[in-house]
C-alpha positions as CSV (number, residue, x, y, z in Angstrom):
1,X,100.8,96.8,19.7
2,X,97.4,94.9,19.2
3,X,94.3,96.7,18.0
4,X,90.9,95.6,18.9
5,X,88.1,96.4,16.4
6,X,85.3,94.3,17.8
7,X,83.9,93.6,21.4
8,X,81.3,91.5,22.4
9,X,79.1,91.8,25.5
10,X,76.2,90.2,26.8
11,X,76.4,88.2,23.4
12,X,76.1,91.4,21.3
13,X,78.8,92.6,18.7
14,X,79.9,95.9,18.9
15,X,82.1,97.2,15.9
16,X,84.5,100.0,17.4
17,X,84.6,103.2,15.1
18,X,88.0,103.8,17.0
19,X,89.9,100.7,17.8
20,X,91.7,100.3,20.9
21,X,95.1,99.3,21.5
22,X,96.6,96.9,23.8
23,X,100.2,95.3,24.5
24,X,100.8,91.7,25.4
25,X,102.4,91.5,28.5
26,X,102.2,87.3,28.9
27,X,101.6,84.8,26.8
28,X,100.2,80.9,27.5
29,X,98.4,78.3,25.6
30,X,95.4,79.4,27.2
31,X,95.3,83.2,26.8
32,X,97.3,86.3,27.6
33,X,97.6,89.2,29.7
34,X,97.3,92.6,28.5
35,X,97.5,96.3,29.2
36,X,95.5,99.0,27.5
37,X,93.9,102.5,28.4
38,X,90.5,101.1,27.3
39,X,88.2,100.5,30.2
40,X,87.5,96.6,30.1
41,X,85.0,94.7,32.0
42,X,85.1,91.0,33.4
43,X,83.1,88.8,30.7
44,X,83.6,91.2,27.4
45,X,85.0,89.3,24.3
46,X,87.7,90.8,22.3
47,X,88.4,90.2,18.6
48,X,91.8,90.7,17.3
49,X,94.6,89.6,15.4
50,X,97.7,88.8,16.7
51,X,100.7,87.8,14.9
52,X,103.0,84.9,16.3
53,X,106.4,84.2,14.5
54,X,105.5,85.8,11.4
55,X,101.8,83.6,11.5
56,X,98.8,86.1,11.3
57,X,95.8,84.8,13.7
58,X,92.4,85.9,14.2
59,X,91.8,85.4,17.7
60,X,89.0,85.9,20.4
61,X,89.7,86.4,24.2
62,X,87.2,86.4,27.2
63,X,88.1,89.0,29.7
64,X,88.4,87.1,32.8
65,X,89.9,89.5,35.4
66,X,90.8,93.2,35.1
67,X,92.8,95.4,37.4
68,X,93.1,99.2,37.0
69,X,96.5,101.0,37.9
70,X,95.9,104.6,37.3
71,X,94.5,105.0,33.9
72,X,95.8,101.8,32.6
73,X,93.7,98.6,32.7
74,X,95.5,95.2,33.2
75,X,93.6,92.4,32.0
76,X,93.7,88.5,31.8
77,X,92.4,86.9,28.3
78,X,91.1,83.4,28.4
79,X,91.6,82.1,24.6
80,X,88.1,81.1,22.8
81,X,88.6,78.5,20.3
82,X,92.3,78.8,19.5
83,X,93.9,77.6,16.4
84,X,96.0,74.2,16.7
85,X,98.9,75.9,14.8
86,X,99.1,78.3,17.3
87,X,98.8,76.4,20.4
88,X,101.8,74.1,18.8
89,X,104.0,77.5,17.9
90,X,103.3,78.6,21.9
91,X,104.3,75.2,23.2
92,X,107.3,75.1,21.3
93,X,108.2,78.7,22.1
94,X,107.5,78.0,25.8
95,X,109.7,74.9,25.6
96,X,112.8,76.9,23.8
97,X,112.6,79.5,26.1
98,X,112.5,77.1,29.2
99,X,115.5,75.6,28.1
100,X,117.4,78.5,27.3
101,X,116.5,79.6,31.0
102,X,117.7,76.4,32.3
103,X,120.6,76.8,30.7
104,X,121.8,80.0,31.7
105,X,121.0,79.4,35.3
106,X,123.0,76.1,35.4
107,X,126.1,78.5,34.2
């Protein structure tokens, strides 16, 4: 679970009095898919802390698509100015995960 405390819309920053939570459903070098109960809109930018392999990162993600499933918002975030260390960590994670899947499928 990740909390978002700051939201940008139309180049204006909003400090949220009550942060909203979201969970990461998928992750790539370019962004992440999330689920939340907060009503996101395409074009908004979220600012949040994300810990990946025990390393904390301050990230920003632009909402590029939104789908609503009942009271749940599923959205795609495109990372803005991703730290190089995080890119390297995600690449290593994806490479290891892919290798493990290939090994298990070939058995």
